C-alpha positions in Angstrom: -10.1 -9.2 -6.2 -8.6 -5.7 -5.7 -6.1 -4.7 -3.1 -6.6 -2.2 -0.5 -3.8 -0.4 -2.4 -5.5 -0.8 -5.6 -8.7 0.7 -4.0 -6.5 3.5 -2.8 -5.3 4.5 -6.0 -8.3 4.4 -7.7 -10.3 6.4 -5.3 -7.5 9.2 -5.9 -8.9 9.8 -9.7 -11.1 12.8 -9.5 -14.1 11.2 -11.3 -14.0 7.9 -9.5 -14.2 9.9 -6.0 -16.9 12.1 -7.2 -19.2 9.1 -8.2 -18.2 7.2 -5.1 -19.0 10.3 -2.9 -22.5 10.8 -4.5 -23.5 7.0 -4.3 -22.3 7.0 -0.7 -24.7 9.6 0.1 -27.4 8.2 -1.7 -26.8 4.9 0.3 -26.8 6.6 3.7 -30.0 8.7 2.7 -31.8 6.0 1.3 -30.7 2.6 3.1 -28.8 3.1 6.3 -28.7 6.7 7.6 -26.3 6.1 10.3 -23.5 4.0 8.3 -20.0 5.2 8.8 -18.2 4.5 6.1 -15.3 6.1 4.3 -15.0 6.9 0.8 -12.1 4.3 0.3 -14.3 1.6 1.9 -17.5 2.5 0.2 -16.0 2.2 -3.1 -14.7 -1.3 -2.3 -18.6 -2.0 -1.4 -19.2 -1.1 -4.8 -16.4 -2.9 -6.7 -18.2 -6.1 -4.5 -21.5 -5.7 -6.3 -20.9 -8.1 -9.0 -19.7 -10.6 -6.6 -22.8 -10.1 -4.3 -24.9 -10.5 -7.4 -23.5 -13.9 -8.3 -23.7 -15.0 -4.8 -27.6 -14.1 -4.6 -28.3 -15.7 -8.1 -29.6 -18.8 -6.6 -31.5 -16.9 -4.3 -29.4 -16.8 -1.0 -25.7 -16.4 0.0 -24.4 -19.6 1.3 -22.0 -19.9 4.2 -19.1 -20.4 1.8 -19.8 -17.6 -0.3 -20.3 -15.4 2.8 -17.2 -16.1 3.9 -15.4 -15.3 0.5 -17.0 -12.1 0.3 -16.0 -11.4 3.7 -12.5 -12.1 2.6 -13.0 -9.9 -0.1 -14.1 -7.1 1.7 -11.1 -7.2 4.2 -8.7 -7.4 1.5 -10.1 -4.0 0.1 -11.1 -2.2 3.2 -8.7 0.4 4.5 -6.3 -0.5 7.2 -7.4 -4.1 8.2 -10.1 -4.8 10.9 -9.1 -8.0 12.3 -9.9 -7.1 15.8 -13.2 -5.5 15.0 -16.1 -5.2 12.7 -14.9 -4.6 9.1 -16.7 -1.5 7.8 -17.0 -3.0 4.3 -18.6 -6.4 5.7 -21.0 -4.3 7.8 -22.2 -2.2 4.8 -22.5 -5.4 2.7 -25.2 -6.8 4.8 -27.3 -3.8 3.6 -26.6 -4.3 0.0 -27.4 -8.2 0.2 -30.6 -7.3 2.0 -31.6 -5.0 -0.9 -29.5 -6.0 -3.6 -31.9 -5.2 -6.4 -32.4 -1.6 -5.1 -28.6 -0.7 -5.4 -27.4 -2.9 -8.4 -27.8 -0.6 -11.0 -26.8 2.8 -9.1 -23.7 0.8 -8.2 -22.9 -0.5 -11.3 -22.7 3.4 -12.7 -19.9 3.9 -10.4 -18.1 1.0 -11.8 -18.5 2.1 -15.0 -16.9 5.7 -14.3 -14.1 3.6 -12.8 -13.5 1.7 -15.8 -14.1 4.4 -18.3 -11.5 6.3 -16.2 -8.7 3.8 -16.3 -9.4 1.5 -19.4 -9.4 2.7 -23.2 -11.7 0.3 -24.5 -11.1 1.9 -28.1 -7.5 0.4 -28.0 -8.8 -3.2 -26.9 -8.7 -5.5 -30.0 -11.8 -6.7 -31.0 -10.5 -9.4 -33.4 -11.5 -12.8 -32.6 -9.1 -15.6 -31.6 -8.2 -18.4 -33.9 -8.5 -20.8 -31.2 -12.1 -20.8 -30.6 -12.1 -24.6 -30.2 -9.4 -24.5 -27.2 -11.2 -21.9 -24.9 -8.8 -22.1 -22.0 -5.8 -21.3 -24.4 -7.7 -18.8 -26.5 -8.6 -16.8 -23.0 -5.2 -17.2 -22.1 -3.8 -15.5 -25.2 -6.7 -13.0 -25.3 -5.7 -11.9 -21.9 -2.2 -10.7 -22.8 -3.8 -8.2 -25.3 -5.6 -6.2 -23.0 -4.4 -3.8 -20.1 -3.8 -5.2 -17.0 -6.4 -2.9 -15.1 -9.2 -4.5 -17.3 -8.1 -8.1 -16.1 -8.2 -7.0 -12.7 -11.8 -5.7 -12.9 -12.6 -9.0 -14.4 -10.8 -11.0 -11.6 -12.3 -9.0 -9.3 -15.9 -9.2 -10.1 -16.4 -12.9 -11.2 -13.8 -14.8 -9.3 -12.7 -15.5 -5.6 -9.2 -16.5 -7.0 -7.7 -14.3 -9.4 -4.5 -16.8 -9.6 -7.4 -19.2 -11.1 -8.6 -16.6 -13.9 -7.1 -18.9 -16.6 -8.9 -22.2 -15.5 -11.7 -24.5 -16.6 -14.6 -23.8 -14.4 -18.0 -25.7 -13.8 -20.8 -23.2 -12.7 -24.6 -23.5 -12.7 -26.9 -22.4 -15.2 -28.3 -19.3 -13.1 -24.8 -18.5 -11.9 -23.5 -18.3 -15.6 -26.6 -16.0 -16.6 -26.1 -13.7 -13.8 -22.4 -13.4 -15.1 -23.4 -12.5 -18.6 -26.2 -10.3 -17.2 -23.5 -8.3 -15.1 -21.1 -8.4 -18.3 -24.0 -6.8 -20.1 -24.8 -4.2 -17.5 -21.2 -3.0 -17.2 -20.7 -3.1 -21.0 -18.2 -5.7 -21.0 -20.3 -7.8 -23.5 -19.0 -6.2 -26.6 -15.4 -7.0 -25.6 -14.0 -10.1 -27.2 -12.2 -10.6 -23.9 -15.2 -11.2 -21.9 -16.8 -13.6 -24.6 -13.6 -15.2 -24.6 -13.6 -15.5 -20.7 -17.4 -16.8 -20.7 -16.2 -19.7 -22.9 -14.2 -21.0 -20.1 -17.2 -22.1 -17.9 -18.7 -25.5 -18.3 -22.6 -24.9 -17.4 -23.8 -27.3 -15.4 
């Protein structure tokens, strides 16, 4: 997941700040008028959208998933809120309640962030020669892409980025949601994303 400092760095990029401000005002106008949230914390909420979508793939957010999402929110929010309500956790409740309404518009902000930080043209589209060993293949593919792309992928699809190179069991609905998110974020054409998907064991 992204850290507070990484979100602070991203929000300093003019294109990302502009897209975040527009999305925040739209969210406040059409979802929760009196929401008090900074640009930094709203970008944190936006970056959690894929994780929220995966958590909702089965129809509702489990207690374990809620705890994991809250941990992610607190790691990204500005300044830490251990003794009071975290604004990202608070805003996330409104996103969960009306996810389908906000998914695509929030994904547009994420695409702006990726376009501003990742040169997709420079990423090799060559296929790995270890397609029969998905974990080894993916580990090698990770070495050929920019670090920020690895951070995006781990933040969107994993609770623990330390486990990015691992074999994971996942339900069919969750796997389909990951592929759907990859398609909507225009990651599906990148070999490294396809390689990542190959590391999942679909139950």
